[in-house]
N, C-alpha and C positions, 0 to 999 in steps of 0.2 A: 717248457714254456707255459704249459697249462697250469703248472703248479704255482707259478708266481702270479698268475692272474686271479684277480678277485672278481667276484661277480660285479656286474655293471652297477648294481644298486649300491654296492659298498663304496665304489669310487666316487660316486656323486656326493658332494658335500651335503651334509644334513643342514637343512635350514633351521636355524635356531631363532626363535622369536623371543624378543626381549619383552618381559612383562613391564609395561610402563603404567604406572599408576595414573589413572585418569583423575584430573583435578575435579573435586566436587565443587559445585557452584557455591560460592561464598554467600551465605544467607545473611543479608543485612537485617539486623534487628532494629526495627523501627520503634521509637519510643511510643508507648501507648498514648493514644489521643485523649485529651482531656474531655470528659463528658461535657456535652453542650449544656450550658446553663439555660434553664428555661425560666423566664420571668414569671413570677407568680401573678396570676390574674384573678380578679374578683369574679364572682358568679355573673354579675351584670355584664362584664367584658366578654365572658365566654358566650353568653346568650346573644349579645350583640354581634359578635364575630360569626356565630352560627347563622343568625338571621341574614347578615350581609352575604355570607357564602351561598346560602340557599337562594336569596334574591338574585344574585349574579347567575347561578345555575339556571333558575327559572327564566331569567331574561335571555340568556344565551340560547336556551332551548326554544323559546318562543321565536327568537330571531332566526333560528335555523328552520323552523317550520313555516313561519310567516314573515319572510324578509321584507315584503312590500308594506306590511302593516305600519311600520315606523314612518313611512313617507306620508301616509294619509291620516294617521291618528297621532295626537299629541297627548301623551300620558304624563302628568306631572310626576317629578321625582319625589318619592316619599322618603323621609329620613327621620330618625329619632335623635333629638339633641342629647348630648351627654349632660348628665345632671349630677350635682353634688348637693347633699342635704346635710347641714351642720346644725347640731343642737347647741345653742348658746345659753342654756338655762332658762332665760326669760322668753326667748323666741327661737324660731328656726330661721336659718338663712339658706335659701335655695338658690343655687347658681346653675345656669343652663347656658351651654355654648350656642350662640345664635349668629354665626358669621354671615354677613350679607343681608341681614334682616333689619328693617327699620321698625321703630316703635309702632308705627301705624299698621304694620303687617302682623303684629302679634296680638293674640287675644288670650286673656287670662281669666279663668273662672275659678273662684275659691269656694270651697265647701267647708263645713266644720272639721272634716277629717281628711281632706285632700285638695290637690290643686290640679287644674286642667290647663295646659298650655298648648295653644294651637296657632297656626298661621300659614300664610303662603307669601312667597316673594319670588322675584326673578322676572325673567323675560317671558312675556305671554304672547304666544303666536295666535293669529286669527286663522279661521278656516279658509279664508280667501287670500291665499298667499301665493307667492311665486314658487316655482319648483326649486326647493333647496337641495343642494348636493350634500351638505353637512349642516346639522343643527346640534350645537354643543351647549348653547345657552338654553336652559330650560327653567320651568317653573319649579320651585322647591316648595313642598308643603310638608307639614309635620303635625303630629298630635302626640301629646305625652300627658299621662296622668300619674301623679306622684301621691301615693298614700302616706299620710302623716301618722306618726305614732301617738300623738296627743291632739286634742281639740284645740282649735285656734280661734282668735277673735277676728271674725270675717271682716268687720268694719274697719279694723286698724291695719290692714295689709297694705304694704307699699311695694312698688316695683320700679326698677331703674335699669335702663339698657345703656351700657358703656362699652365701647370697643368690641362689640360682638358678644358680650357676656351679659346675660339677663340676671339681675339679682332681685329676689323677692324676699322681703322681710315678713315673716309670719309670726306675730306675737301669740304666745300661748294663752289659752283661756285661764287656766289655773296652773301656773308653773309649779312643777314638783320639785321639792327641795332635795338636794343631794347631800349626802353626808359621807365624808371620806373615813374609812375604817382602817386603822393601822393593824397590821398583822403582828401578833406576839410570838 
C-alpha cells in the first residue's frame, strides 16, 4: 500500500495561475492647443497698462495699511486721457477721450512745440459731510502734455468737444512738403 501512495504534496493539485495581460490605460491624444494670439500693442498702451497696474497695486497696498484714511480724505482720481495725433500735411489733429467732461472743465495751453491738456470734473465732496458707507462718485482730474514733431501757429489753434471726444486742430507753422518716391 505504501507503494501506491504518493507523497501528500504530489496529490494536491498545483495551482496554476493564468497570466492575464493587464490593460494599459488608453492614452487619449489631445490635439495641441492653438497658441494664444496676443494682440499687438503700441508702446504707449504698454506704459499705460503698466501705470494702471502699479497704481492699482499702490492703492490696494495703501488701503491695506491705512483702511480708515479713505473715510476721512478724498483724493481725486487721476487719469490720463487716451490721445491720437494725426498729421494731415497742413496741420495736426489731436483727439483725446474725455468722457464725462464739459468744455468748462477742460483747460488747453498751446506752446510752439506742444500742447497741455488738463482739467477736473465730477462729484466734489465737502469736508463737512455725512458719514458715507460707500463713495463711488469721485472727482476726476487729469493732465496730459503732447509733444509735437513740428512747430505750430499758436494763434490759429481750434478746439471742439463732441460726445466726449476733444478735437484740437493745430495748424503747422511751415508745413513740410512730402514727396512720394516710387521704388524701381
